[in-house]
C-alpha positions in Angstrom: 0.1 -0.2 -0.2 1.7 3.9 -1.2 2.1 6.1 2.1 0.4 8.8 2.9 2.3 11.2 0.2 1.5 9.1 -2.7 -1.2 9.6 -5.5 -2.1 7.2 -7.7 -2.5 7.2 -11.1 -6.4 7.9 -12.6 -6.7 4.5 -13.8 -5.8 2.9 -10.4 -7.7 4.7 -8.5 -11.3 5.6 -10.9 -13.6 2.5 -10.0 -15.7 0.8 -13.0 -18.5 -0.7 -12.9 -18.6 -4.2 -11.8 -16.1 -3.8 -9.6 -15.8 -6.1 -6.1 -15.4 -3.3 -2.9 -15.4 -2.9 0.2 -15.3 -0.5 2.7 -12.3 -0.3 4.7 -13.2 2.3 7.3 -14.1 2.3 10.6 -18.0 3.4 11.3 -17.0 6.5 13.0 -14.8 7.4 9.6 -17.6 6.2 7.6 -20.1 8.9 9.4 -17.8 11.3 8.8 -17.0 11.0 4.9 -20.9 10.0 3.8 -21.7 13.7 4.6 -22.9 15.3 1.1 -21.6 11.8 -0.6 -25.3 10.2 0.3 -25.2 10.1 4.3 -24.7 7.6 6.6 -27.5 5.8 8.5 -26.5 2.5 11.3 -28.2 0.4 8.5 -25.3 0.5 6.8 -23.6 -1.3 9.6 -24.8 -5.0 8.0 -23.4 -4.3 4.8 -19.5 -2.9 6.0 -17.9 -6.1 6.3 -19.4 -7.8 3.2 -17.7 -7.4 -0.5 -20.0 -5.5 -2.9 -20.5 -4.9 -6.4 -20.0 -1.1 -8.1 -23.3 -0.9 -9.8 -22.6 2.8 -11.1 -20.3 5.4 -11.1 -22.2 9.1 -10.7 -21.2 12.3 -12.2 -20.5 13.5 -8.8 -17.7 10.5 -8.7 -20.1 8.8 -5.7 -20.5 4.5 -6.0 -23.8 3.2 -6.5 -22.8 -0.4 -4.1 -25.0 -3.2 -4.1 -24.2 -5.6 -1.6 -25.6 -9.3 -1.9 -28.1 -9.2 0.8 -30.2 -6.6 -2.2 -29.2 -3.6 -0.5 -27.6 -0.6 -2.2 -26.1 1.9 -0.9 -24.1 5.4 -2.4 -20.8 5.4 -0.5 -17.8 8.3 -0.8 -15.0 6.9 -3.4 -12.6 7.3 -0.6 -14.1 4.8 1.9 -13.9 2.1 0.3 -11.1 0.3 -1.8 -11.0 -2.8 -4.3 -10.9 -6.1 -2.7 -7.6 -7.8 -3.0 -7.5 -9.8 -6.6 -8.7 -6.6 -8.1 -6.4 -4.0 -6.6 -3.7 -6.5 -7.3 -4.6 -6.4 -11.4 -4.5 -3.0 -11.0 -1.8 -2.5 -8.9 0.2 -4.3 -11.9 -1.2 -2.9 -14.9 -0.4 0.8 -13.6 2.6 2.7 -13.9 5.4 3.6 -11.3 3.1 6.4 -8.4 3.7 9.5 -8.3 4.8 12.0 -5.5 2.4 14.9 -4.6 2.0 18.3 -2.6 -0.3 18.5 0.2 -3.7 20.6 -0.4 -4.5 23.7 1.9 -5.6 21.5 4.3 -2.9 19.8 4.4 -3.8 16.7 3.1 -2.8 14.8 0.2 -5.9 13.5 -2.3 -5.2 10.1 -1.2 -5.2 10.9 2.3 -8.3 8.4 2.7 -7.4 5.8 -0.1 -4.2 4.6 1.7 -5.7 5.2 5.1 -4.8 2.8 8.0 -6.8 2.2 10.2 -6.1 2.7 13.7 -7.6 1.1 17.1 -10.8 2.6 17.9 -11.8 4.0 20.7 -13.5 2.1 23.4 -15.4 4.3 24.1 -17.6 7.4 23.0 -19.4 10.8 24.6 -23.1 9.3 23.4 -25.0 6.3 21.4 -23.6 5.9 18.0 -26.8 5.1 16.9 -29.7 7.5 18.7 -27.3 10.2 19.8 -29.4 11.3 22.4 -28.3 9.2 25.3 -25.9 9.0 27.3 -26.2 6.2 29.4 -23.9 3.8 27.4 -23.4 0.2 27.7 -20.1 -1.8 27.3 -20.2 -4.8 25.4 -18.2 -7.8 26.4 -16.1 -9.7 25.3 -14.5 -6.9 22.7 -15.2 -4.0 25.4 -16.3 -1.3 23.4 -18.9 1.1 25.0 -20.3 3.4 22.6 -24.2 2.9 22.6 -26.4 3.3 25.1 -28.7 0.6 26.9 -31.7 0.7 24.9 -30.0 0.2 21.7 -27.9 -2.4 22.8 -30.2 -4.3 23.6 -31.2 -4.4 20.2 -27.9 -5.4 18.8 -26.0 -9.0 17.9 -22.6 -7.9 17.1 -20.4 -4.9 17.8 -20.7 -1.7 15.3 -16.9 -1.0 15.9 -15.6 -4.3 15.2 -18.2 -6.5 14.4 -17.8 -9.0 16.7 -20.8 -11.0 18.2 -21.9 -9.5 21.3 -22.1 -12.3 24.6 -22.9 -9.5 27.2 -23.8 -6.2 27.4 -23.5 -4.2 31.1 -24.7 -0.7 32.4 -22.6 1.2 34.1 -23.6 -0.2 37.4 -22.7 -3.3 36.9 -26.2 -5.1 35.9 -26.5 -7.3 32.9 -29.0 -6.0 29.8 -30.6 -9.0 28.0 -30.5 -9.2 24.1 -33.9 -8.1 22.8 -35.3 -10.0 19.9 -37.5 -8.5 17.3 -40.7 -10.3 17.5 -40.7 -9.3 21.2 -39.6 -5.7 20.6 -42.8 -3.4 20.9 -44.5 -1.7 17.4 -45.0 1.4 17.1 -49.1 1.2 17.5 -47.9 -0.6 20.8 -45.9 2.3 22.2 -49.2 5.0 21.1 -51.7 2.8 22.9 -49.3 3.3 25.7 -48.6 6.7 25.9 -52.4 7.6 25.6 -52.6 5.2 28.6 -50.1 7.0 31.0 -51.5 10.4 29.6 -55.2 9.3 30.3 -54.2 7.9 33.5 -52.1 11.4 34.6 -55.1 13.8 33.6 -57.8 11.2 36.0 -55.3 11.7 38.9 -54.5 14.7 38.8 -56.0 18.2 40.2 -58.0 20.0 37.1 -57.6 22.7 39.1 -54.2 23.5 39.5 -53.5 20.7 36.6 -49.9 20.1 38.4 -50.9 18.3 41.7 -52.2 14.8 41.5 -55.8 14.8 43.6 -55.9 14.0 47.3 -58.9 15.7 48.7 -62.6 14.1 48.0 -65.4 16.1 48.2 -69.1 14.3 49.2 -70.4 14.6 45.6 -67.2 12.5 44.4 -65.4 15.0 43.0 -62.0 15.9 43.4 -59.0 18.6 44.3 -55.3 19.0 45.6 -54.9 19.8 48.9 -53.6 23.3 48.1 -56.4 24.2 46.0 -58.9 23.0 48.8 -59.1 26.8 51.0 -60.1 28.1 47.7 -63.0 26.2 46.1 -64.9 27.6 49.6 -67.0 24.6 50.6 -69.0 24.6 47.1 -67.8 21.8 44.5 -66.3 23.8 41.7 -67.6 21.3 39.7 -70.8 20.7 40.5 -71.5 23.5 42.7 -72.9 21.3 45.8 -71.5 21.9 49.4 -69.4 19.8 51.3 -68.3 19.5 54.4 -65.0 17.9 55.6 -63.4 16.6 52.6 -62.2 13.4 52.6 -58.7 13.2 52.4 -56.7 10.5 50.1 -53.1 8.5 50.6 
């Protein structure tokens, strides 16, 4: 492989339809280099370890790569490489590589083409899937810690090294079980539960201040919280029935 200051001639670095290619960068780098080149989605991780076939080279130079799982992704050409057999054939036909100077950003044009993967960080600052939850979960045996507990419970393999996950451990040391797809709640089930919770909160919240729980019941059956009780003045605010000595709820 050429060093970081080496630029291969055009006929080597240009990809062609029908060539076999493979992603050569880890998921953290792929997420970055895909900006402006088709974007990144976590589902790409399922294809990163597979060999794909170049189906199209766009006018922009991006590659449309089809994988054995019948999924086609648009990829930045700097994030993929030819598989070993085709790469050796291309290098055998190529003249000697030429040296080039760094560009205005300090990188050569072939920076990612000749990039050698380094050991990825074991921990991240936020979940690599949902980017929301900072309560990350460690997976074993690889030891990576880049996804939250909810997302980790749905994973069979580590996103970073693709190793099969045997255990999932939270920050407090508890074990998180894998949740198979047929046991995960559907969108309709989640929406139904959210409506039930909201209805329960509405039924148990004081309808005067709309903040505190109801803990005083009148003789008519209506209720309010103890903070709003002095403002009622002995007359139910719902049915206007006078009452004395409201019953406390515990």
